[in-house]
C-alpha positions as CSV (number, residue, x, y, z in Angstrom):
1,M,60.7,61.0,-10.3
2,E,59.8,57.4,-10.8
3,D,57.8,56.4,-14.9
4,T,54.4,55.5,-13.7
5,E,54.3,58.8,-11.9
6,F,55.5,61.1,-14.6
7,E,53.2,59.1,-17.3
8,K,49.9,59.4,-14.4
9,L,51.5,63.6,-14.9
10,V,51.1,62.8,-18.3
11,G,47.6,61.4,-18.4
12,E,46.5,64.2,-16.0
13,A,47.8,67.4,-18.5
14,I,45.5,65.3,-21.2
15,D,42.6,65.2,-19.0
16,S,42.7,68.9,-17.7
17,L,42.4,69.8,-21.5
18,P,39.2,71.6,-22.1
19,K,36.2,69.0,-23.3
20,E,36.7,70.4,-27.2
21,F,40.5,70.0,-27.9
22,G,40.2,66.6,-26.0
23,E,37.1,65.6,-28.2
24,K,39.2,66.1,-31.6
25,L,42.6,65.2,-30.6
26,D,42.4,62.6,-33.9
27,N,45.0,60.0,-34.8
28,V,47.9,61.3,-32.0
29,A,49.9,59.1,-29.5
30,V,51.0,60.4,-26.6
31,T,54.5,59.0,-24.8
32,F,57.1,59.2,-23.0
33,A,60.6,58.9,-23.1
34,D,63.9,59.8,-20.7
35,Y,66.1,61.5,-23.6
36,P,65.4,62.5,-26.9
37,T,67.2,60.1,-29.4
38,P,69.6,62.4,-31.8
39,T,67.6,61.7,-34.6
40,Q,65.1,64.2,-32.5
41,L,67.5,66.3,-31.3
42,W,68.1,66.9,-34.6
43,R,64.9,67.6,-36.7
44,A,63.6,69.5,-33.8
45,K,67.1,71.6,-34.9
46,V,68.1,71.1,-31.4
47,P,72.8,70.9,-30.1
48,P,74.0,68.4,-28.7
49,W,74.1,70.3,-25.0
50,G,70.0,71.6,-25.4
51,L,66.9,70.8,-23.4
52,L,63.9,69.3,-25.5
53,F,60.8,69.0,-23.7
54,G,58.3,67.3,-26.0
55,L,57.9,66.4,-29.8
56,Y,55.4,66.0,-32.6
57,E,55.9,64.1,-35.2
58,G,53.0,63.4,-38.1
59,V,51.6,65.7,-40.1
60,P,49.0,68.4,-38.4
61,Q,45.4,68.7,-38.6
62,T,45.3,71.4,-40.8
63,K,47.6,69.8,-43.7
64,R,45.8,66.6,-43.3
65,G,42.7,65.8,-46.9
66,I,40.1,64.7,-47.0
67,Y,41.5,61.5,-47.8
68,Y,44.3,61.6,-44.9
69,S,45.8,58.1,-43.4
70,S,48.5,57.2,-41.8
71,P,49.4,55.9,-38.5
72,P,49.2,57.7,-35.9
73,D,51.0,60.9,-35.2
74,K,53.6,61.2,-31.6
75,I,53.5,62.9,-28.9
76,T,56.9,62.8,-26.8
77,I,57.5,63.7,-23.5
78,F,60.8,63.8,-22.5
79,K,60.7,63.0,-18.7
80,N,64.9,63.6,-17.7
81,S,64.6,67.6,-20.0
82,I,61.6,68.4,-17.7
83,L,64.0,67.0,-14.9
84,K,66.8,68.8,-15.2
85,V,64.8,72.0,-14.7
86,C,61.9,71.4,-12.4
87,A,63.4,71.6,-8.3
88,T,59.2,70.2,-6.3
89,P,57.1,68.2,-7.9
90,E,54.4,71.0,-8.5
91,D,56.6,72.6,-10.7
92,V,57.6,68.8,-12.8
93,R,53.3,69.3,-12.8
94,S,53.7,72.6,-14.1
95,K,55.9,72.3,-16.5
96,V,54.6,68.7,-18.1
97,R,51.5,70.0,-18.3
98,E,52.6,73.2,-20.4
99,V,54.1,70.7,-22.8
100,V,51.4,68.4,-23.5
101,I,49.2,71.7,-24.9
102,H,52.2,72.9,-26.8
103,E,52.9,69.9,-28.2
104,I,49.5,69.6,-29.2
105,G,49.1,72.9,-30.5
106,H,51.3,71.7,-32.9
107,H,48.5,68.4,-33.4
108,F,46.4,71.7,-34.3
109,G,48.7,73.1,-36.5
110,L,49.8,76.2,-35.2
111,S,53.7,76.9,-34.9
112,D,56.0,77.5,-32.7
113,A,55.2,81.5,-32.7
114,D,51.3,80.9,-32.2
115,L,52.2,78.7,-30.0
116,A,54.8,81.4,-28.1
117,K,51.8,84.4,-28.2
């Protein structure tokens, strides 16, 4: 899958968020990369042979004080990890949306356990 097509899927996933969530995204950049770096895998506690689909790096909104000021948080969606587990373009679209929503959940302060419910 070409980068432009994958990037479009990430944009569609963000655009599909309910309005009340999209309006509350604050100081966060959503991007994609082919693979996570070794440091990103280590921070996420993923073994080198494991797959990381997305990563939220930043300070969740629930942890920010009134005078919070920082560079934008970052959500990275990992293209090749997703492509490894998807058989069809529709599978890719669905997985991208799932991962984007999951990582945005972290931006709003939800843990992995909260998001698994």
